[in-house]
N, C-alpha and C positions, 0 to 999 in steps of 0.2 A: 522272657524276662528282659533280654536286651532290647527287643523290639518295643516293649512297653516303656522302657526308660527313654529310648529315642523319641517316641511319640510325645512323652511328657516334656522333654526338653524342647522339641519343636513347638509344641503348643504354648509353652512358657515364653519362648522367644517371640512368637507371634503376638502374644498379649502385651509384651514389653514394647515391641515396635509400634503396635497400634494403640499405644497409650494415649492419654489426654494431649500430649505434646503434638503428636501427628494429627489427631483429629482437629485440634484447634488450628494448626497450620493449614490443613486442607480446606476447612470451611472458612477460615479467616481470609486466606488468599482469594478464595472464590467470591466471598462477599465484597472484598476490597475491589476486585476487578469488575464485579457486577455493577457496583456503584459508579466506578470511574467510567465504565462503558455505558452508563445510564440504562441499565436493565435491557441491554441489547438483545438478550436471548428471548425476550417477550416482544419488544418493539420491532425487531427485524427478522423474526423467524420466517415470515413469508418471503423476505428477500433472499434468505439462505436457500430456500427451496427453489425460488426462481433462478438463482445463479447456477444451481446444480442442473436444473432442467434445460437451461440454455445450452449447456455442454460445449461452450466455445473452447477450442483446443488448437493452438498454433504449433504445428510441428517444428517450426523454426526456433521456438523458444527453448531455453536451457531447461533440461529436466529429463527424467527417464520414463515417466508415465503421464497420462492425462489427468486433469482435475477429478474427473469421475472415477478413474481407476484408483486414484489416491484415496478417495472416500470408500470405495468398495473394498480395497485392500485393508484399509484401517478398520472398516466394519467387520471384515473377515477375521481380523485379529481380535476384535473386541466381542463380537457376537459369537461366543463359543459356548461351552457348557456352563459358563458362569450364569448364562440366562436361563438355563434349565436346572442344573444341579446347584449352582451357587446360591440362587434365590431360595431354594428349598432348604439348603444347609443353613442359611442365615435364619430362616423362619424356625427351623427345628432347634437351633441353638439359642436364639434370642427372642423368639416369639413373633407374631404377626407385626408387631410394632417396628421391627427392623425395616419393613417396607417404607414406612414414612421417612426414616432417616436415609434410605436409598434415594427417595425422591428429592429430599432436600439437598443431598450431596450432588445429585445429577443436575438440579436446577442451577446451582452455583458453578458446577463443573462445566457447564456449557460455555460460560465466560472464560474459564481457565483454558479450555481447549482452543478457543479462538486465539488467545494470546500465544499458546504453545505453537500452534501452526504458523502464525505470523513470524514468530522468532525463528522457527525452523527454516522458513524461507529466507529470512533476512541474513542469517549467519551460516547458511549452507556453503559447502565448498565443492569444487570440481576435482575429482581424484585424477591421478595420472592416466587411468584408463578411459577417462572421459565421462565416467558416471558421476552421479550426484551423491553426496553424503551430507546428512544434516541431522539435527537432534539436539537434545539438551547438552550433551558433552561439548558440542561445538559452540552453542551460544553461551555456555558457562565459561569456556576457555577463551573464546574470541571476544565475547562481550564483557565479561567480568575480569578476564585475565587470571582466573583461578584454575590453573591446570590440574592441581591436586584434587579439587572438588569434582572437576569434570571426569577425572580418572575413577574416582569412587563411584560416581553415577554410572559410568560405562560398565564397571565391574558388575554392579547389581542388575543393570538392564540386561546384559548378556547372560548373567546367571539366572534371571527370571525366565528368559526364553528357554534356556537349556535345562534347568532343573525344576521349574514349576509348571510351565506351559505343557511340556511333554507329559509329565506325570498326571496333572489334573485332567487334561483333555483325553488322553488314552484310557485313563482309569474310568472316566465317565462313559466313554463309548463302550468299553469292554463290559461294564456293568449293565448298560442298556441292552446290548446284544445277547449277553448271557441270560438276562431275565426274559426277553421276548423271543429269542430265536434258539437259545441253548448253546451258543458258540462259546467254547472255552476261552478265557481271557488271553492266554498265550497265543492262540490262533488269531484273535482280533488284533492283538498287539503287533504280530508279525506282518499281517496283511496291511495294517495301517502304516507301519514303518516303510514298507516297500512303496506304497502308493504316494506317500509324502515325498520320498526320495525322487521319484520320477518327475515331480513338479518342481521342487526347490533347486534341482540341479540346473535349471534354466535361469535362475536369478529373478530379480524383481520384475523384469518385463514379462516373463512367462507366468510368474505368480499373479501379476495384475490381469493378464488375459483370462486366467481361470476364475479369479474372484469376481470379475465384472459380470460373469454369467452365473456363477455359483451363489453369490451373496443375495441377489434379489430372489432367486428361486427358493433358497432354504428359508428365507424370512417369510415368504408367502405361504410355504407349506406349513411351517410351525404356527404362524399367526392364524391360519385357517382352522387348525385343530383347536387352538386356544380360544378363538372367538366362538366356535361351536360349543365348546365346553361351558364357557361363561354364559352364552345365550340360553342354553338349556337350563341353567340354574340362575337365571337373571333375577328371580325373586329374592335371592339370597345376597345380591350385591350390596344392599344397604347394611346387612349384617356383617359382611366381609369388611366393608369400609370402617364399620364401627370397631371391629377387631384391630384393624390397623391403627386407627387414631387413639383408641383407648390403650392399646398395647404399647404405643410409642412413649406414653408418659406414666403408665402403670401396668407393666407386664404381668404382675401377680394377680391383677384383677380379671385377666382374660382366661376363661376356661379353667379356673382353679389355679392358674399360674403354671409356669414352666420351671422345672428345677433349676435353681441358680440364676433365673432371669431377673435382671434389674434394668433400670433405665440406662445406666452406663453400659451394661452388656449389650442391650439392644442397639444403642448408638454405635458401639464398636463393631458389632456384626453388620449393621446396615452400611456404615461407611466403608468398612474393609471389603465386604463382598461387592458393594456398589463400585468401589474403586477398581476391584479386580475385574468386574464386568465391563465398565465403560472406560476405565483407565484414565479418566480425567485427572490431571495433576501428576500422573506418573511419567509423562513425557513421551510416550510412544507415538502419540499423534504427530509430534514434531518431526519424527523420523520419516513417517510415511508421506506427510503433506509437504515436506521439504523436497521430495522427489518429483512433485507435480510440475508440469510445464505451465507456467503462468507468469505474466508480467506484473501481477498485482498480489503481493503477499496477503493483503487484507482480504481480497476476494477468496483466497484459499482458506483463510481463517474463518470466514463466514460459512463456508461449506463444511468445515471441520466441526462446527457446532452441532451439525446434524448427527454426527457420530453418537453423541450422548443422548440426544433426543430419541433417536430410533432404538438404540441399545437398551436404555434404562426406562425412559418414560413410556415407551411403547411395548417392547418385547418383555422386559422384566416385569412390568406391571401386569401384563396379561398372564404370565406364569403365576404370579402371586395370587391374582384373582381366581385363577383356575383351581389352585390347590385349596384356597380358602372357601370358595362357594360350594365345593364338593365335599369339604370336610377332610380331605386327604392330608391336610397339614398335621393332623394329630397322630399320624402313623408314618413310620419310615423316615428316611433321610436321603438327601441327594436326589438322584434321578428317579429312584423308585417312587418318590412322592408324586412327581409329575405324571409318571406312568399310571399310578392309581387314580389320579384326578381325571386324566383323559379316558381311561378305561371305564370309569364311572359314568361318564357322559356318552362315550362312543364305544361300547363293549366290543372287544376283539380288534377294533381298528385303532382306537386311541393309543394303545400301547405301541403299536407299530409306527404310528406317526411320531411318537416321542423317540423311539429307537432310531428311525430314519433321520429325524431332526438332530438328535445327539451325534449321529455319525457325520452328518453334513456340517453342523456347527463346529464340531471338534476338528474335522478334517480341514475346514477353511481356516480355523485358528492355527492349526499346525503348519499349514503351508505359508501363512502370512508372518507368523512370529519369528521364524529363523532370520528374516531379513533384518529386523532391528537388532537381533542378537549378533548377526555378522557385522553390522555397522559398528556396534559397540566394541566388539573384540578386535575388529580391524583397527579401530581408533587406538586401542591399547597395544596390540601386538603386530599390526601391519596386515596387509591383504592376504598373506600366505596362510592365515589362520582360517580362511573361509571354508576350504574343502574339509579339513579335519573337523571343523565345527558342524558341518552338515552331517558327517558320518556319526559323530557322537550324539547329535540331536536325534537321529533316527534310531540309534541303539537305545536311547533312553525312552523313546516312545514305546518300544517293545517291552522294556523292563517295567515301565510305569503302569502298564495295563493290569498288573497283579498287585499293586500296592494298596494300602489302606486309604479309604476315602478322606477321612478327617485329616490325616497326616498330610496328604497331598495338598489340601486346601490351605493348611497352616503354613506349609513351605511357600506357597504362592503369596500368602499374606505377608510373610517376612520380606521377600524380595520386593513386592509392590510397595510396602511401607517405606523401605529404605530408598527406593527410587523416588517416591513422593517427597521425602524429607530433603533430599539433595536437589531435585529438580525445582521444587517450589521456591527455593532460595533464588535461583536464577530467574524464574518467572516473575517473582515479586520485584526484584531489583531492576530488571530490564523491562518491566511492564510499560513504562513510559514510552519506550521505542515502539512497541506494538500498538499501544492505544493511539499514539499520534498517527501511525500509519492507517489505522482503522477509521479514525475521525476524518482524515484527509480524503480517504477513499469515499466515505459516505457523503461528505460535503460535495464531492464531484458528481455524485449520483443524483443530488437533489434536483438540478434542472431537468434531468431526464425523467425523474419521478413526477415533477410538476407538469411536464409536457404530456405524460401518459394520463394524468388525472384530468387535464383539460380536454384531451381528445376523447 
């Protein structure tokens, strides 16, 4: 009885936080920045990729990690079980049309991430121990002079890492391992908590060393399984795309309709789960990319745009297509939907790929997210909070493995929504600073671009 009441309260709060006001602010700021940056996410996507591949890293520059490590650490935080379980939960609750709204939010979110990363670089500070600290709390307080708003943001960012990431990721991993291998959730939770502790004890530099190897490997593993699944049912791709586009504007017309599915509900689920997955607009990118060694904040911003592109437009899209083309979307919720899809295409092996991917995705997210949680609570309470934070984080990983799936996602939605509401105020007001930096940087690149074209 008590548990049911708690779940209803959490779900109600999630619906309130992700009401029309948050959705309008998220998409409105994204559109505003996209227009001011002249659709940079389309025009300069190739440049973002080239900047990343060049891999220039000057050890003498201020920062804790390389530009590549900043991206892989940010990807480790964003490419979690939101890409496996989150997409499926959104489809189960709001129908296939939620995928369209995820795409829309991701497209405009690429511009938002560019600005977040640039502002993170521009307003970062050097702490007494010589390390770098940056993020929305710093550009809100130093750029806008609104210390109270910065404190509110820091509270919710730290809370998201502590009370949402731990539960969502450990719960999804435990579910996948129980389904495929038969491991009890408490055993999964304990093993995961110990493994995470061994990594996060070394701080951002050690986390970055692990994620720079782990992130590419886990993405390739999961994408391989997803691509095989979609390829084997390629004849159903047009039908799947039809479900997405029809469901985006008329959920009840798809497959007889989903109970309670409306356009508004599909939009909320698509935006909320999309934001949970790629975190554009929530400010986490500003924390990770602020730590990068670079003399060009705009360069790091261009690299940051790839966070959203890889996370949502590639990984989440393949998850959605896999469950739609196989028909798995009509049964189950969360990770089990993806397991059913992969097993339909690759019997016996597909489910193991999902279980392994869920473990790697969740583990990478769990080792990366404590960093921005620590930065947030250190901003509020001082550096002495870091060690207790790490202990509590790992304890909650253990406890979260046995919690309810829908409740854990709703908790994540609440914290993410509150982060977006506070962060986007700073992003919108300070956008001129970031846009000027990006335009100046791109103008300087034009002679080099012209030279390459001639040659």
